[in-house]
C-alpha positions in Angstrom: -139.4 7.6 -224.2 -137.3 7.3 -227.5 -139.1 7.4 -230.5 -137.9 3.9 -231.7 -138.9 5.1 -235.6 -136.4 7.2 -235.7 -134.1 5.0 -234.5 -135.4 3.4 -237.2 -134.5 5.8 -239.9 -130.8 6.9 -238.5 -129.6 3.1 -238.9 -131.3 2.8 -242.0 -129.4 5.8 -243.6 -126.2 4.3 -241.5 -126.9 1.5 -244.3 -127.6 3.2 -246.8 -124.3 5.0 -246.9 -122.4 1.8 -247.1 -120.7 0.8 -250.3 -122.5 -1.6 -252.5 -120.0 -4.1 -252.1 -120.8 -4.3 -248.4 -123.8 -4.6 -248.3 -124.1 -8.5 -247.4 -123.2 -7.6 -244.1 -125.7 -4.9 -244.2 -128.2 -5.5 -241.9 -125.6 -7.4 -239.0 -124.7 -3.3 -239.3 -127.7 -1.9 -239.2 -128.8 -4.6 -236.3 -125.4 -3.4 -234.4 -126.1 1.1 -234.8 -129.6 0.4 -233.8 -128.1 -1.5 -229.9 -126.1 1.2 -229.5 -128.3 4.3 -230.2 -130.5 2.5 -228.4 -127.6 1.9 -225.7 -126.6 5.5 -226.1 -129.8 7.2 -225.9 -131.4 5.9 -222.6 -128.1 6.6 -221.4 -129.6 10.0 -221.7 -131.7 11.9 -219.3 -134.3 12.8 -221.8 -138.1 12.8 -221.5 -140.8 12.3 -224.4 -142.2 16.2 -225.1 -145.6 14.8 -224.0 -144.1 15.0 -220.1 -142.3 18.0 -221.2 -145.7 20.0 -221.9 -147.6 18.0 -219.4 -144.2 20.2 -216.7 -144.9 23.1 -218.8 -148.3 23.1 -217.5 -147.2 22.6 -214.2 -144.8 25.3 -214.0 -147.2 27.6 -215.2 -150.2 26.9 -212.7 -147.4 26.8 -209.6 -146.5 30.0 -210.7 -150.2 31.6 -210.5 -150.9 30.0 -207.1 -146.8 31.3 -206.0 -148.1 35.6 -207.8 -151.8 35.6 -206.1 -150.0 33.8 -202.7 -147.3 37.1 -202.4 -149.9 38.8 -203.4 -151.9 37.6 -200.3 -149.2 37.9 -197.9 -148.5 41.5 -199.1 -151.5 43.1 -198.1 -151.8 40.9 -195.4 -148.3 42.8 -194.1 -149.8 45.3 -195.3 -153.1 44.9 -192.3 -150.4 44.4 -190.4 -148.5 47.1 -190.6 -151.5 49.7 -190.2 
């Protein structure tokens, strides 16, 4: 669900922004940043791109089927009206 590589990149960017005098605590900060990011991202109601694409395809097929059924209903209603 959550791309671990992206979290690593964000944590590294935060670590790189630390002044040189504080580099001794950089690893600790990086680990804590990863932990916080993972915890906060897991609280979000998100799906992977793959899941999103699959659901998009399901929706497209469902809409097509709905259109077919609407047309059949209209046809049957027309026959009943005769």
